[in-house]
N, CA, C and O of each residue as an XYZ file, in Angstrom:
764
protein
N       5.106    312.343     64.231
C       6.034    313.418     64.392
C       7.202    312.909     65.220
O       7.036    312.181     66.200
N       8.390    313.318     64.789
C       9.615    312.794     65.408
C      10.549    313.930     65.789
O      10.780    314.853     65.007
N      11.082    313.849     67.004
C      12.072    314.808     67.488
C      13.357    314.071     67.811
O      13.339    312.962     68.345
N      14.478    314.708     67.478
C      15.804    314.198     67.825
C      16.417    315.187     68.808
O      16.539    316.375     68.510
N      16.804    314.688     69.986
C      17.366    315.529     71.033
C      18.815    315.111     71.292
O      19.096    313.945     71.567
N      19.721    316.074     71.201
C      21.146    315.811     71.416
C      21.752    317.061     72.036
O      22.284    317.915     71.327
N      21.673    317.168     73.361
C      22.059    318.418     73.997
C      23.155    318.229     75.037
O      23.179    317.244     75.776
N      24.048    319.190     75.070
C      25.051    319.263     76.119
C      24.473    320.059     77.291
O      24.587    319.651     78.447
N      23.854    321.195     76.977
C      23.188    322.021     77.982
C      21.804    321.409     78.199
O      20.916    321.549     77.359
N      21.635    320.744     79.314
C      20.413    319.981     79.571
C      19.290    320.824     80.190
O      18.234    320.286     80.523
N      19.502    322.135     80.348
C      18.430    322.977     80.893
C      17.161    322.810     80.053
O      17.210    322.849     78.824
N      16.059    322.629     80.713
C      14.725    322.592     80.097
C      14.483    321.411     79.161
O      13.416    321.330     78.551
N      15.442    320.496     79.029
C      15.233    319.378     78.098
C      14.121    318.455     78.604
O      13.395    317.858     77.809
N      13.991    318.343     79.924
C      12.919    317.526     80.488
C      11.552    318.097     80.108
O      10.633    317.351     79.770
N      11.427    319.420     80.166
C      10.177    320.087     79.794
C       9.858    319.860     78.322
O       8.715    319.573     77.965
N      10.864    319.989     77.476
C      10.661    319.775     76.045
C      10.223    318.343     75.773
O       9.219    318.111     75.099
N      10.974    317.388     76.297
C      10.647    315.978     76.052
C       9.260    315.632     76.595
O       8.473    314.974     75.915
N       8.963    316.072     77.814
C       7.652    315.770     78.411
C       6.528    316.347     77.564
O       5.519    315.682     77.327
N       6.702    317.583     77.108
C       5.671    318.204     76.282
C       5.474    317.481     74.963
O       4.340    317.243     74.547
N       6.562    317.134     74.306
C       6.462    316.429     73.023
C       5.814    315.058     73.198
O       4.946    314.673     72.415
N       6.232    314.331     74.217
C       5.650    313.008     74.459
C       4.161    313.106     74.777
O       3.363    312.304     74.292
N       3.795    314.085     75.586
C       2.383    314.286     75.932
C       1.546    314.572     74.686
O       0.374    314.200     74.615
N       2.158    315.234     73.711
C       1.453    315.577     72.474
C       1.494    314.466     71.432
O       1.005    314.642     70.316
N       2.076    313.322     71.792
C       2.072    312.172     70.903
C       3.262    312.066     69.969
O       3.262    311.244     69.052
N       4.267    312.881     70.190
C       5.466    312.816     69.364
C       6.310    311.607     69.772
O       6.263    311.162     70.919
N       7.074    311.088     68.825
C       8.133    310.138     69.113
C       9.386    310.959     69.368
O       9.644    311.945     68.677
N      10.161    310.551     70.362
C      11.372    311.276     70.734
C      12.519    310.283     70.814
O      12.411    309.246     71.467
N      13.629    310.611     70.138
C      14.860    309.840     70.278
C      15.959    310.793     70.737
O      15.916    311.991     70.455
N      16.935    310.249     71.443
C      17.987    311.091     72.005
C      19.330    310.374     71.958
O      19.403    309.147     71.904
N      20.386    311.176     71.981
C      21.737    310.628     72.055
C      22.049    310.240     73.497
O      21.259    310.519     74.400
N      23.185    309.604     73.715
C      23.515    308.932     74.973
C      23.182    309.706     76.249
O      22.318    309.280     77.016
N      23.845    310.820     76.485
C      23.654    311.544     77.744
C      22.241    312.066     77.905
O      21.663    312.003     78.991
N      21.694    312.577     76.827
C      20.325    313.097     76.860
C      19.338    311.950     77.076
O      18.389    312.077     77.851
N      19.563    310.847     76.399
C      18.722    309.661     76.541
C      18.731    309.167     77.989
O      17.678    308.900     78.566
N      19.913    309.048     78.561
C      20.052    308.565     79.936
C      19.296    309.486     80.909
O      18.546    309.009     81.760
N      19.496    310.789     80.778
C      18.832    311.746     81.669
C      17.312    311.646     81.545
O      16.608    311.640     82.554
N      16.810    311.568     80.328
C      15.356    311.520     80.122
C      14.760    310.203     80.598
O      13.661    310.184     81.154
N      15.470    309.112     80.388
C      14.981    307.815     80.873
C      14.948    307.790     82.402
O      14.000    307.283     83.002
N      16.004    308.349     83.033
C      16.040    308.412     84.495
C      14.903    309.278     85.038
O      14.441    309.068     86.159
N      14.454    310.252     84.241
C      13.331    311.103     84.648
C      11.984    310.432     84.357
O      10.931    311.007     84.628
N      12.022    309.221     83.808
C      10.800    308.464     83.579
C      10.168    308.636     82.208
O       9.032    308.212     81.999
N      10.880    309.250     81.271
C      10.331    309.466     79.939
C      10.682    308.305     79.010
O      11.820    307.836     78.981
N       9.688    307.853     78.255
C       9.878    306.762     77.307
C      10.403    307.326     75.987
O       9.638    307.564     75.053
N      11.701    307.531     75.927
C      12.318    308.044     74.708
C      13.180    306.949     74.096
O      13.738    306.104     74.796
N      13.271    306.988     72.785
C      14.108    306.031     72.089
C      15.549    306.511     72.015
O      15.863    307.653     72.351
N      16.397    305.629     71.575
C      17.813    305.952     71.401
C      18.058    306.286     69.933
O      17.486    305.659     69.041
N      18.904    307.267     69.694
C      19.176    307.681     68.322
C      19.703    306.522     67.476
O      19.523    306.524     66.258
N      20.344    305.543     68.094
C      20.837    304.381     67.341
C      19.682    303.626     66.686
O      19.852    303.030     65.622
N      18.499    303.650     67.324
C      17.329    303.002     66.728
C      16.927    303.710     65.441
O      16.565    303.062     64.459
N      16.989    305.029     65.445
C      16.678    305.804     64.247
C      17.778    305.648     63.208
O      17.508    305.514     62.014
N      19.019    305.666     63.676
C      20.162    305.582     62.766
C      20.252    304.216     62.097
O      20.790    304.097     60.997
N      19.731    303.195     62.752
C      19.829    301.852     62.199
C      21.232    301.279     62.363
O      21.593    300.298     61.712
N      22.014    301.897     63.233
C      23.383    301.447     63.482
C      23.756    301.838     64.899
O      23.241    302.821     65.433
N      24.651    301.071     65.512
C      25.085    301.439     66.858
C      25.987    302.674     66.822
O      26.503    303.056     65.772
N      26.160    303.280     67.981
C      27.142    304.349     68.107
C      28.515    303.736     67.858
O      28.845    302.686     68.409
N      29.304    304.392     67.032
C      30.592    303.838     66.607
C      31.762    304.714     67.029
O      31.584    305.870     67.412
N      32.936    304.157     66.955
C      34.200    304.862     67.147
C      34.243    305.632     68.467
O      34.596    306.811     68.511
N      33.877    304.940     69.521
C      33.940    305.544     70.846
C      32.978    306.703     71.025
O      33.240    307.599     71.826
N      31.871    306.705     70.297
C      30.872    307.763     70.417
C      31.024    308.880     69.405
O      30.223    309.815     69.392
N      32.047    308.801     68.548
C      32.266    309.877     67.582
C      31.290    309.821     66.411
O      31.086    310.828     65.732
N      30.681    308.656     66.164
C      29.711    308.548     65.070
C      28.417    307.982     65.636
O      28.336    306.811     66.008
N      27.406    308.849     65.693
C      26.093    308.393     66.146
C      24.963    309.020     65.342
O      23.914    308.398     65.174
N      25.151    310.218     64.851
C      24.066    310.890     64.132
C      24.394    311.139     62.658
O      23.502    311.465     61.874
N      25.642    310.989     62.283
C      26.016    311.213     60.878
C      25.750    309.949     60.072
O      26.668    309.275     59.606
N      24.470    309.652     59.926
C      24.049    308.464     59.192
C      23.013    308.863     58.153
O      22.400    309.927     58.240
N      22.833    308.006     57.187
C      21.838    308.228     56.133
C      20.450    308.425     56.734
O      19.714    309.319     56.317
N      20.094    307.601     57.703
C      18.749    307.671     58.273
C      18.506    308.955     59.054
O      17.442    309.560     58.922
N      19.469    309.382     59.864
C      19.277    310.592     60.666
C      19.321    311.828     59.773
O      18.394    312.638     59.789
N      20.385    311.975     58.999
C      20.523    313.177     58.177
C      19.496    313.205     57.045
O      19.013    314.277     56.682
N      19.158    312.048     56.485
C      18.113    311.997     55.462
C      16.774    312.424     56.031
O      16.011    313.121     55.362
N      16.477    312.011     57.272
C      15.230    312.400     57.926
C      15.165    313.890     58.214
O      14.088    314.486     58.192
N      16.324    314.495     58.485
C      16.377    315.932     58.774
C      16.292    316.752     57.491
O      15.647    317.800     57.472
N      16.927    316.294     56.432
C      17.018    317.095     55.204
C      15.892    316.845     54.195
O      15.804    317.546     53.186
N      15.031    315.857     54.455
C      13.949    315.548     53.523
C      12.931    316.688     53.460
O      12.574    317.292     54.471
N      12.486    316.953     52.249
C      11.445    317.970     52.031
C      10.194    317.294     51.488
O      10.183    316.084     51.258
N       9.147    318.074     51.285
C       7.873    317.521     50.821
C       7.793    317.395     49.307
O       6.708    317.507     48.735
N       8.908    317.167     48.659
C       8.866    316.976     47.206
C       8.584    315.516     46.900
O       8.870    314.632     47.708
N       8.030    315.277     45.743
C       7.715    313.912     45.340
C       8.965    313.038     45.352
O       8.922    311.898     45.812
N      10.080    313.569     44.847
C      11.304    312.768     44.778
C      11.872    312.485     46.178
O      12.322    311.371     46.445
N      11.853    313.486     47.074
C      12.346    313.252     48.439
C      11.491    312.211     49.144
O      12.015    311.290     49.771
N      10.186    312.355     49.041
C       9.290    311.424     49.714
C       9.454    310.006     49.174
O       9.387    309.041     49.935
N       9.669    309.878     47.866
C       9.895    308.558     47.278
C      11.213    307.958     47.768
O      11.283    306.768     48.073
N      12.249    308.783     47.843
C      13.551    308.274     48.295
C      13.529    307.845     49.750
O      14.037    306.775     50.087
N      12.951    308.660     50.616
C      12.966    308.254     52.022
C      12.090    307.015     52.233
O      12.385    306.187     53.094
N      11.018    306.888     51.454
C      10.196    305.675     51.538
C      10.990    304.462     51.067
O      10.932    303.397     51.683
N      11.728    304.624     49.981
C      12.523    303.519     49.428
C      13.550    303.011     50.438
O      13.795    301.808     50.525
N      14.145    303.918     51.192
C      15.196    303.540     52.131
C      14.715    303.422     53.572
O      15.526    303.230     54.478
N      13.417    303.532     53.793
C      12.865    303.367     55.133
C      13.304    304.448     56.112
O      13.498    304.184     57.298
N      13.459    305.668     55.604
C      13.894    306.791     56.428
C      12.671    307.492     57.005
O      11.702    307.754     56.292
N      12.722    307.792     58.294
C      11.641    308.496     58.978
C      11.924    309.990     58.965
O      13.027    310.423     59.298
N      10.927    310.775     58.581
C      11.061    312.231     58.594
C      11.271    312.729     60.017
O      10.633    312.240     60.949
N      12.157    313.692     60.184
C      12.400    314.342     61.471
C      11.704    315.694     61.424
O      11.855    316.440     60.457
N      10.941    316.010     62.466
C      10.181    317.259     62.516
C      10.787    318.312     63.432
O      10.459    319.494     63.324
N      11.678    317.886     64.343
C      12.282    318.825     65.287
C      13.649    318.292     65.686
O      13.813    317.100     65.944
N      14.624    319.185     65.732
C      15.957    318.852     66.245
C      16.280    319.842     67.354
O      16.266    321.053     67.133
N      16.574    319.330     68.553
C      17.067    320.162     69.652
C      18.514    319.754     69.891
O      18.803    318.610     70.241
N      19.415    320.709     69.697
C      20.834    320.387     69.783
C      21.615    321.609     70.246
O      21.356    322.731     69.810
N      22.567    321.375     71.130
C      23.541    322.401     71.503
C      24.837    321.696     71.863
O      24.876    320.469     71.953
N      25.898    322.468     72.070
C      27.233    321.885     72.166
C      27.938    322.252     73.464
O      27.546    323.184     74.167
N      28.995    321.489     73.762
C      29.871    321.823     74.886
C      30.488    323.193     74.673
O      30.699    323.609     73.533
N      30.779    323.897     75.757
C      31.519    325.153     75.670
C      32.994    324.776     75.702
O      33.562    324.547     76.770
N      33.608    324.713     74.530
C      34.956    324.161     74.417
C      36.044    324.920     75.164
O      36.876    324.277     75.804
N      36.087    326.243     75.121
C      37.188    326.899     75.848
C      37.202    326.548     77.328
O      38.272    326.407     77.920
N      36.021    326.405     77.937
C      35.971    326.022     79.343
C      36.459    324.594     79.542
O      37.161    324.294     80.508
N      36.077    323.710     78.612
C      36.518    322.319     78.701
C      38.010    322.192     78.467
O      38.683    321.393     79.119
N      38.531    322.985     77.532
C      39.912    322.833     77.109
C      40.908    323.307     78.158
O      42.081    322.938     78.102
N      40.468    324.110     79.104
C      41.381    324.598     80.142
C      41.988    323.403     80.874
O      41.276    322.625     81.509
N      43.277    323.272     80.780
C      43.970    322.174     81.440
C      43.990    320.874     80.670
O      44.609    319.908     81.119
N      43.325    320.816     79.508
C      43.338    319.596     78.698
C      44.448    319.674     77.661
O      44.804    320.751     77.184
N      44.979    318.522     77.327
C      45.912    318.494     76.214
C      45.126    318.450     74.905
O      43.901    318.325     74.906
N      45.845    318.554     73.797
C      45.199    318.602     72.480
C      44.263    317.411     72.264
O      43.126    317.587     71.825
N      44.733    316.211     72.569
C      43.906    315.011     72.355
C      42.636    315.066     73.195
O      41.579    314.617     72.753
N      42.732    315.612     74.399
C      41.571    315.680     75.277
C      40.492    316.593     74.749
O      39.325    316.206     74.694
N      40.868    317.817     74.355
C      39.820    318.725     73.873
C      39.366    318.343     72.475
O      38.209    318.575     72.123
N      40.243    317.763     71.670
C      39.847    317.343     70.324
C      38.706    316.337     70.383
O      37.815    316.358     69.534
N      38.729    315.458     71.377
C      37.664    314.462     71.518
C      36.321    315.100     71.848
O      35.278    314.495     71.602
N      36.328    316.303     72.399
C      35.084    316.984     72.768
C      34.495    317.790     71.612
O      33.378    318.294     71.728
N      35.213    317.921     70.512
C      34.700    318.689     69.376
C      33.537    317.923     68.746
O      33.683    316.772     68.336
N      32.410    318.569     68.679
C      31.190    317.962     68.158
C      31.141    318.129     66.640
O      31.307    319.234     66.124
N      30.915    317.043     65.943
C      30.788    317.066     64.488
C      29.342    316.784     64.078
O      28.773    317.502     63.256
N      28.761    315.752     64.647
C      27.393    315.365     64.287
C      26.339    316.357     64.736
O      25.386    316.624     64.005
N      26.501    316.909     65.935
C      25.533    317.891     66.438
C      25.421    319.100     65.531
O      24.316    319.461     65.125
N      26.556    319.747     65.196
C      26.471    320.881     64.275
C      25.875    320.503     62.921
O      25.139    321.290     62.326
N      26.190    319.309     62.434
C      25.617    318.879     61.151
C      24.103    318.750     61.259
O      23.373    319.183     60.368
N      23.630    318.150     62.360
C      22.182    318.020     62.535
C      21.508    319.375     62.681
O      20.486    319.638     62.048
N      22.083    320.237     63.520
C      21.463    321.540     63.757
C      21.479    322.396     62.500
O      20.488    323.051     62.179
N      22.589    322.393     61.794
C      22.671    323.159     60.542
C      21.701    322.587     59.501
O      21.070    323.341     58.760
N      21.583    321.258     59.446
C      20.630    320.638     58.526
C      19.202    321.038     58.854
O      18.414    321.342     57.958
N      18.867    321.037     60.146
C      17.521    321.437     60.565
C      17.275    322.906     60.253
O      16.189    323.274     59.805
N      18.285    323.755     60.487
C      18.136    325.184     60.197
C      18.001    325.421     58.697
O      17.186    326.234     58.263
N      18.800    324.713     57.912
C      18.702    324.838     56.453
C      17.309    324.433     55.969
O      16.761    325.044     55.051
N      16.750    323.412     56.587
C      15.463    322.861     56.178
C      14.351    323.292     57.145
O      13.422    322.531     57.417
N      14.459    324.519     57.658
C      13.541    324.964     58.712
C      12.080    325.022     58.257
O      11.180    325.057     59.097
N      11.835    325.031     56.988
C      10.444    324.982     56.517
C       9.784    323.672     56.938
O       8.567    323.602     57.114
N      10.621    322.619     57.098
C      10.109    321.286     57.408
C      10.542    320.755     58.773
O       9.951    319.805     59.287
N      11.573    321.367     59.361
C      12.128    320.891     60.636
C      12.283    322.084     61.580
O      12.773    323.138     61.175
N      11.874    321.922     62.812
C      12.006    322.984     63.813
C      13.401    322.883     64.424
O      13.699    321.900     65.103
N      14.263    323.876     64.200
C      15.617    323.825     64.768
C      15.681    324.534     66.120
O      15.443    325.739     66.204
N      15.999    323.791     67.170
C      16.088    324.373     68.505
C      17.524    324.277     69.013
O      18.065    323.183     69.177
N      18.126    325.419     69.256
C      19.500    325.443     69.751
C      19.604    326.082     71.129
O      20.638    325.963     71.787
N      18.563    326.750     71.570
C      18.585    327.492     72.825
C      17.541    326.908     73.781
O      16.349    326.940     73.475
N      17.966    326.380     74.927
C      17.005    325.819     75.888
C      15.929    326.806     76.336
O      14.865    326.389     76.792
N      16.187    328.089     76.216
C      15.177    329.077     76.594
C      14.015    329.140     75.598
O      12.998    329.770     75.891
N      14.141    328.508     74.440
C      13.071    328.493     73.435
C      12.142    327.286     73.562
O      11.080    327.260     72.941
N      12.524    326.294     74.352
C      11.750    325.051     74.404
C      10.317    325.277     74.872
O       9.374    324.765     74.269
N      10.156    326.036     75.936
C       8.825    326.220     76.526
C       7.864    326.890     75.550
O       6.716    326.465     75.420
N       8.326    327.939     74.860
C       7.430    328.634     73.928
C       7.054    327.737     72.755
O       5.930    327.806     72.259
N       7.979    326.904     72.311
C       7.672    325.980     71.204
C       6.645    324.952     71.660
O       5.692    324.668     70.934
N       6.827    324.392     72.855
C       5.862    323.405     73.365
C       4.482    324.050     73.520
O       3.474    323.422     73.199
N       4.424    325.286     74.003
C       3.121    325.965     74.157
C       2.432    326.148     72.807
O       1.223    325.943     72.693
N       3.193    326.533     71.787
C       2.602    326.681     70.448
C       2.122    325.332     69.910
O       1.028    325.233     69.353
N       2.938    324.306     70.078
C       2.535    322.969     69.628
C       1.295    322.503     70.378
O       0.388    321.913     69.791
N       1.263    322.770     71.675
C       0.133    322.366     72.515
C      -1.163    323.008     72.028
O      -2.220    322.376     72.032
N      -1.071    324.260     71.613
C      -2.256    324.964     71.123
C      -2.774    324.449     69.796
O      -3.892    324.769     69.393
N      -1.960    323.648     69.114
C      -2.361    323.098     67.807
C      -2.434    321.578     67.837
O      -2.307    320.922     66.803
N      -2.640    321.020     69.029
C      -2.758    319.568     69.129
C      -1.482    318.823     68.795
O      -1.522    317.641     68.453
N      -0.351    319.505     68.891
C       0.937    318.871     68.634
C       1.453    319.023     67.227
O       2.570    318.595     66.935
N       0.681    319.617     66.347
C       1.080    319.727     64.946
C       2.275    320.676     64.774
O       2.258    321.795     65.286
N       3.308    320.227     64.055
C       4.459    321.099     63.802
C       4.089    322.362     63.028
O       4.834    323.342     63.050
N       2.958    322.345     62.354
C       2.537    323.527     61.597
C       2.221    324.710     62.517
O       2.071    325.838     62.048
N       2.118    324.452     63.829
C       1.877    325.529     64.793
C       3.038    326.512     64.836
O       2.873    327.656     65.259
N       4.198    326.072     64.404
C       5.378    326.940     64.381
C       5.449    327.540     62.985
O       5.855    326.875     62.032
N       5.054    328.795     62.874
C       5.006    329.471     61.571
C       6.390    329.818     61.051
O       7.385    329.729     61.769
N       6.430    330.218     59.781
C       7.714    330.531     59.150
C       8.469    331.661     59.834
O       9.690    331.556     59.953
N       7.828    332.740     60.294
C       8.626    333.775     60.973
C       9.385    333.214     62.178
O      10.557    333.537     62.375
N       8.717    332.367     62.993
C       9.415    331.800     64.148
C      10.458    330.779     63.705
O      11.540    330.712     64.287
N      10.148    329.986     62.682
C      11.122    329.009     62.180
C      12.380    329.712     61.667
O      13.500    329.259     61.906
N      12.179    330.823     60.962
C      13.339    331.574     60.460
C      14.156    332.155     61.608
O      15.386    332.159     61.554
N      13.485    332.646     62.645
C      14.196    333.178     63.808
C      14.975    332.072     64.517
O      16.113    332.284     64.936
N      14.374    330.908     64.650
C      15.061    329.776     65.267
C      16.242    329.316     64.411
O      17.290    328.948     64.942
N      16.073    329.337     63.092
C      17.158    328.950     62.182
C      18.312    329.938     62.272
O      19.479    329.546     62.312
N      17.971    331.232     62.304
C      19.023    332.248     62.411
C      19.801    332.055     63.702
O      21.028    332.154     63.708
N      19.101    331.781     64.790
C      19.768    331.555     66.075
C      20.659    330.306     66.001
O      21.778    330.302     66.514
N      20.152    329.260     65.363
C      20.935    328.026     65.235
C      22.221    328.268     64.446
O      23.284    327.783     64.833
N      22.131    329.010     63.349
C      23.339    329.304     62.573
C      24.291    330.199     63.362
O      25.507    330.032     63.265
N      23.765    331.140     64.135
C      24.620    332.010     64.954
C      25.342    331.194     66.023
O      26.537    331.386     66.249
N      24.630    330.292     66.676
C      25.239    329.439     67.701
C      26.274    328.516     67.064
O      27.346    328.294     67.627
N      25.955    327.988     65.907
C      26.891    327.113     65.199
C      28.154    327.869     64.785
O      29.261    327.345     64.906
N      27.987    329.095     64.299
C      29.145    329.911     63.897
C      30.019    330.240     65.106
O      31.245    330.179     65.021
N      29.395    330.585     66.221
C      30.161    330.889     67.442
C      30.910    329.645     67.918
O      32.048    329.732     68.381
N      30.264    328.498     67.799
C      30.917    327.243     68.191
C      32.137    326.989     67.309
O      33.213    326.658     67.805
N      31.960    327.146     66.003
C      33.087    326.954     65.083
C      34.230    327.905     65.397
O      35.396    327.517     65.320
N      33.912    329.145     65.750
C      34.950    330.109     66.125
C      35.691    329.658     67.380
O      36.909    329.808     67.477
N      34.943    329.101     68.349
C      35.610    328.640     69.578
C      36.505    327.441     69.291
O      37.573    327.310     69.889
N      36.087    326.580     68.395
C      36.930    325.434     68.005
C      38.184    325.956     67.293
O      39.300    325.547     67.613
N      37.996    326.835     66.354
C      39.120    327.382     65.593
C      40.153    328.023     66.524
O      41.357    327.851     66.332
N      39.686    328.751     67.519
C      40.589    329.421     68.452
C      41.440    328.420     69.243
O      42.581    328.719     69.596
N      40.897    327.255     69.516
C      41.658    326.255     70.266
C      42.789    325.642     69.437
O      43.715    325.054     69.995
N      42.721    325.773     68.129
C      43.775    325.255     67.265
C      44.865    326.291     67.012
O      45.911    325.974     66.445
N      44.621    327.510     67.427
C      45.577    328.585     67.195
C      46.853    328.328     67.988
O      46.785    328.080     69.192
N      48.026    328.383     67.331
C      49.289    328.122     68.049
C      49.622    329.219     69.054
O      50.647    329.144     69.732
């Protein structure tokens, strides 16, 4: 079982990572999340290891890769399983992702400054996980981490512990957070 963690709001991320690792999950994280978790003593991998490529373009490209997005969007169909096997893609079972609050960041920044803070890969990963919530647990709210870990703990770590009603609720929340984020980005472009 594999989790990808890429969070701006780091609340409760230590609890999530510790719980997943204790349950035998593999965990990879993006730069800031990876650094925080490693400093806390957690053996987490770097998303570049999963991506099969280094972070590129000053950090703007790290998760928008065939390996990361293919792992998130893969389903249990014969053709999907054959394709990910052919390309050595690892299935992703959980994505925890949230974004910077752009209006707060943009205060006092010029266009180039806030434009660099606009997240592209995070929303793609979270939306992909929400779209494929039957196979991937989409986590966008740090307040949901503890309940998910408790459910996983009760099932020996199996992702099947998160039933479809909860997966759908988590997906709906992820799409709502993603839509609100897009609205905040759009507002910053308004003349």
